[in-house]
C-alpha positions, 0 to 999 in steps of 0.5 A: 820385155823391151818396154821394161828396158826402154822405160828407163832410158835417160837419153830420148834420142837413143830411145827414139833410135832403138824403138824402130829397130826393135819393132823391125826385128820383132816384125821380121824375125818372129821366131826370135825371143827377147831376153834381158841379160846384164840389163841389156836386150838380146835376141835369141833363137832356140837358145842361141844368141843372135844379136844384142844391144847395149846402151851407153851415154852417147851411143848404142853398141850392137853386137850381132852373132859373129857370122852375121858381123862378118857378113855385114862388115863391109856395109858397116864400114860403108855406113861409117859406123865405129866397129870392132871385130864383135860390135859396131856403134851407132850414135 
């Protein structure tokens, strides 16, 4: 499923950044399943949304579950990622 998503990338730099992220998630959290919703990959556990990824022209938006976002807010700020209450962006 992720290969179907990655194959259509126009920006090779963002593809290069996303592939290892997806590989690590699948390695560390084998109980998560991948679903494409609104043409964006989302990792799900027992029907519950855990984290999603959305790709724009020049960045990747990462949308973790609200609890996870709250836990990592300080780390996200320390990494100087642009963030809102619900997502953060990497370029």
